[in-house]
C-alpha positions as CSV (number, residue, x, y, z in Angstrom):
1,M,29.3,5.6,-24.7
2,S,28.4,1.5,-24.6
3,T,24.4,1.0,-24.4
4,L,24.5,-0.8,-21.6
5,I,26.0,2.6,-19.6
6,L,23.4,4.7,-21.1
7,A,20.6,2.4,-20.0
8,L,21.9,2.0,-16.5
9,A,22.6,5.7,-16.2
10,A,19.6,6.4,-17.7
11,G,17.4,3.6,-15.4
12,A,19.2,5.4,-12.1
13,V,18.0,9.0,-12.9
14,I,14.3,7.7,-13.9
15,G,14.3,5.4,-10.8
16,L,15.2,8.7,-8.6
17,A,13.1,11.0,-10.6
18,L,10.1,8.6,-9.7
19,G,11.4,7.3,-5.9
20,A,10.7,11.1,-5.6
21,L,8.8,13.0,-7.0
22,G,6.3,10.4,-7.8
23,G,6.5,10.6,-11.3
24,G,8.7,12.3,-14.0
25,G,9.6,8.6,-14.7
26,S,8.3,8.0,-18.3
27,V,8.4,11.6,-19.1
28,L,11.9,11.3,-18.5
29,A,12.1,7.9,-19.8
30,V,10.6,8.1,-23.2
31,P,13.2,10.6,-24.3
32,A,15.8,8.7,-23.0
33,L,15.1,5.6,-24.8
34,I,14.8,7.5,-28.3
35,Y,17.5,9.5,-28.3
36,L,20.0,7.7,-26.3
37,L,19.4,4.3,-27.1
38,G,17.7,4.2,-30.0
39,F,14.2,3.5,-29.7
40,T,11.5,4.0,-32.2
41,P,9.0,6.5,-30.3
42,V,6.3,2.9,-30.0
43,A,8.6,0.9,-28.9
44,A,9.8,3.5,-26.0
45,T,6.7,4.2,-24.9
46,T,5.8,0.4,-24.5
47,A,9.2,0.0,-22.7
48,S,8.7,2.9,-20.4
49,L,5.6,1.7,-19.5
50,V,7.3,-1.7,-18.2
51,I,10.3,0.3,-16.6
52,V,7.8,2.4,-14.8
53,T,5.4,0.3,-13.7
54,L,7.7,-1.8,-12.3
55,T,9.7,0.8,-11.0
56,S,6.7,2.1,-9.3
57,V,6.0,-0.7,-7.5
58,T,8.9,-0.7,-5.6
59,A,8.3,2.9,-4.9
60,M,4.8,3.1,-3.7
61,S,6.3,0.2,-0.9
62,A,8.3,2.7,0.5
63,H,6.2,5.8,0.9
64,A,3.6,3.2,1.8
65,R,5.1,2.4,4.7
66,D,5.8,5.6,6.0
67,G,1.7,5.9,5.5
68,H,2.3,8.7,2.4
69,V,-0.5,6.8,-0.2
70,R,-4.0,7.9,0.1
71,W,-5.7,4.8,-1.0
72,R,-8.9,5.7,-1.0
73,T,-8.1,8.6,-3.7
74,G,-5.4,6.7,-5.6
75,L,-7.7,3.9,-6.1
76,L,-10.7,6.0,-7.7
77,F,-8.5,7.8,-9.6
78,A,-7.2,5.1,-10.8
79,A,-10.5,2.5,-11.3
80,A,-11.4,6.1,-13.7
81,G,-8.8,5.7,-15.9
82,I,-8.1,1.7,-16.7
83,G,-10.8,2.1,-19.4
84,P,-9.4,5.1,-21.3
85,A,-5.9,3.7,-20.6
86,M,-6.9,0.8,-22.3
87,L,-8.6,2.4,-25.5
88,G,-5.3,5.1,-25.5
89,G,-3.2,1.8,-25.3
90,A,-5.0,0.0,-28.4
91,L,-4.8,3.7,-30.3
92,A,-1.1,4.7,-29.9
93,G,0.5,2.1,-33.0
94,R,-1.7,3.8,-35.2
95,I,-0.3,7.9,-34.3
96,P,2.3,9.0,-36.3
97,A,5.9,9.0,-34.4
98,A,6.1,12.5,-35.4
99,V,2.5,13.5,-33.8
100,L,3.0,11.0,-31.0
101,T,6.0,13.5,-30.2
102,A,4.7,16.2,-30.1
103,A,2.0,15.2,-28.6
104,F,4.0,14.0,-25.6
105,A,5.7,17.6,-25.3
106,V,2.8,19.8,-25.1
107,V,1.0,17.6,-22.4
108,A,4.3,17.8,-20.3
109,G,5.0,21.4,-20.6
110,A,1.7,21.9,-19.9
111,A,1.6,19.8,-16.6
112,A,5.0,21.4,-16.2
113,L,3.6,25.3,-15.8
114,R,0.8,24.4,-13.8
115,M,2.5,22.6,-10.9
116,L,4.8,26.1,-11.2
117,R,1.8,28.3,-10.5
118,S,0.1,25.9,-7.7
119,R,0.6,27.0,-4.7
120,P,1.5,24.4,-1.9
121,A,-1.2,23.0,-0.3
122,A,-2.1,23.7,3.2
123,E,-1.9,21.2,6.2
124,G,-5.0,18.8,7.4
125,A,-7.7,16.2,6.5
126,V,-8.2,16.4,2.6
127,T,-12.0,16.1,1.5
128,V,-12.1,13.0,-1.8
129,Q,-14.7,14.5,-4.4
130,P,-15.8,11.6,-6.2
131,V,-16.6,13.5,-9.4
132,R,-13.7,15.5,-9.6
133,V,-11.5,12.2,-8.3
134,A,-13.4,10.6,-11.6
135,A,-12.9,13.5,-14.4
136,A,-9.4,13.8,-13.3
137,G,-8.7,9.8,-13.5
138,G,-10.2,9.2,-17.0
139,G,-8.3,11.9,-18.7
140,L,-4.9,10.9,-16.9
141,G,-5.8,7.3,-18.5
142,A,-6.6,8.3,-21.8
143,V,-3.1,10.1,-21.9
144,T,-1.0,7.6,-20.2
145,G,-2.7,5.0,-23.4
146,V,-1.8,6.7,-26.1
147,L,1.8,8.3,-24.8
148,G,3.1,5.4,-22.9
149,V,3.4,7.2,-19.8
150,G,2.7,6.2,-16.2
151,G,1.1,9.6,-15.6
152,G,3.0,10.7,-12.6
153,F,3.7,14.0,-14.2
154,L,0.2,14.6,-15.1
155,A,-1.3,12.9,-11.6
156,V,1.0,14.7,-9.2
157,P,-0.5,17.8,-10.6
158,A,-3.8,16.5,-10.2
159,L,-3.5,15.6,-6.7
160,V,-2.0,18.6,-5.5
161,G,-3.7,20.9,-7.3
162,V,-7.3,19.6,-8.2
163,L,-8.0,17.4,-5.3
164,G,-5.5,19.3,-2.7
165,L,-3.0,16.8,-1.6
166,R,-0.3,18.0,0.7
167,M,3.0,17.4,-1.9
168,R,4.5,13.7,-0.1
169,Y,1.2,12.0,-0.4
170,A,0.7,13.3,-4.1
171,V,3.9,11.5,-4.5
172,G,3.1,8.6,-2.1
173,T,-0.5,8.3,-4.5
174,S,0.4,8.8,-8.0
175,L,2.7,5.9,-7.6
176,L,-0.4,4.2,-6.8
177,V,-2.3,5.9,-9.8
178,I,1.1,5.2,-12.3
179,T,1.0,1.4,-11.1
180,V,-2.8,0.6,-12.5
181,N,-2.8,3.1,-15.3
182,S,0.5,1.3,-16.5
183,L,-0.7,-2.4,-16.3
184,A,-4.2,-1.3,-17.9
185,A,-2.5,0.7,-20.9
186,L,0.1,-2.6,-20.9
187,A,-2.6,-5.2,-21.5
188,M,-3.4,-3.7,-25.1
189,R,0.5,-3.9,-26.1
190,A,1.1,-7.4,-25.4
191,G,1.7,-8.3,-28.7
192,T,4.6,-5.4,-28.8
193,V,5.9,-6.3,-25.5
194,E,8.0,-9.5,-27.2
195,G,9.3,-7.1,-29.6
196,L,11.2,-5.8,-27.1
197,D,15.6,-5.0,-26.8
198,W,15.7,-7.1,-23.5
199,S,19.3,-6.8,-23.0
200,V,18.6,-2.7,-22.6
201,V,15.6,-3.0,-21.2
202,G,16.6,-5.3,-18.3
203,P,19.5,-3.4,-17.1
204,F,17.6,0.2,-17.2
205,V,14.6,-1.2,-15.0
206,A,17.4,-2.9,-12.7
207,A,18.8,0.7,-12.3
208,A,15.6,2.2,-11.9
209,V,14.8,0.2,-9.3
210,L,17.6,1.0,-6.8
211,G,17.5,5.1,-8.2
212,A,14.1,4.6,-6.5
213,W,15.2,3.4,-3.3
214,D,17.6,6.8,-3.3
215,G,14.6,9.3,-4.7
216,K,12.5,8.0,-1.4
217,R,15.4,9.0,0.7
218,L,15.6,12.4,-1.1
219,A,12.4,13.2,-0.6
220,V,12.2,12.6,3.1
221,K,15.5,15.7,3.2
222,V,13.9,18.1,0.6
223,S,10.6,20.0,1.5
224,G,7.3,19.1,-1.4
225,H,7.3,23.1,-2.5
226,T,11.3,22.3,-3.6
227,L,10.5,19.3,-5.0
228,Q,7.7,20.4,-6.8
229,R,9.2,23.3,-8.3
230,V,12.5,21.3,-9.3
231,F,9.9,18.5,-11.4
232,A,8.3,21.1,-12.9
233,L,11.8,22.9,-14.6
234,V,13.0,19.4,-15.6
235,L,9.8,18.7,-17.5
236,L,9.6,22.3,-19.7
237,A,13.1,21.1,-20.4
238,V,12.1,17.6,-21.9
239,A,9.2,19.4,-23.9
240,A,10.9,21.9,-24.9
241,F,13.5,19.8,-26.5
242,M,10.7,17.0,-27.8
243,L,8.5,19.5,-29.2
244,T,11.3,21.6,-31.2
245,D,12.7,17.9,-32.7
246,A,9.3,17.0,-33.7
247,V,8.7,20.4,-35.0
248,L,11.8,20.4,-37.4
């Protein structure tokens, strides 16, 4: 199968995940770039940030029109992660590839297990607790910078389980967090962006943006609890595969 077709297919899946789940794009993009398209782990994490940033902006605009973005919570969450994301981005290139892959797998698996254990948030208003938002956002920013992920696969569990948002609001708000964190991490990787293979990254981004619109429509038709469980199971499968590869 040609590289172009693989890039288009992978991009469509990543966009679908981001649009429907508010995350999962980077946790799927990184292994796709490494195992399907031949990127090194460092190049894959940088390319993933580019792909996920552009796709998240598209998906966020669709969710915002439906009122599913909690702007205050999202901006507080994202602001707390900007510094750690930039620091993590600066350190990422110094971490061995095998360690980077294993760390990615462990974090993804832990987030998936948390989502499987959490219960759907109750209906009603949510009280934003700035201290908890800042702590969760700072930790997420650090992971985003080091692992090259937008952070949605961690932001969604944090917004649901730690801050108590309903799944639909967590999906929309996480896209805001992903965009800000990814831009901060990319700012520290500017030198590596120029070296990316844009003949692969370009089609990947285009397919992901289109897939995000389909994902948004899917989110309207499927219950939040079902989306949460599907998201968690996909994360577990990806984490198991990557951890096995890193160890062996």
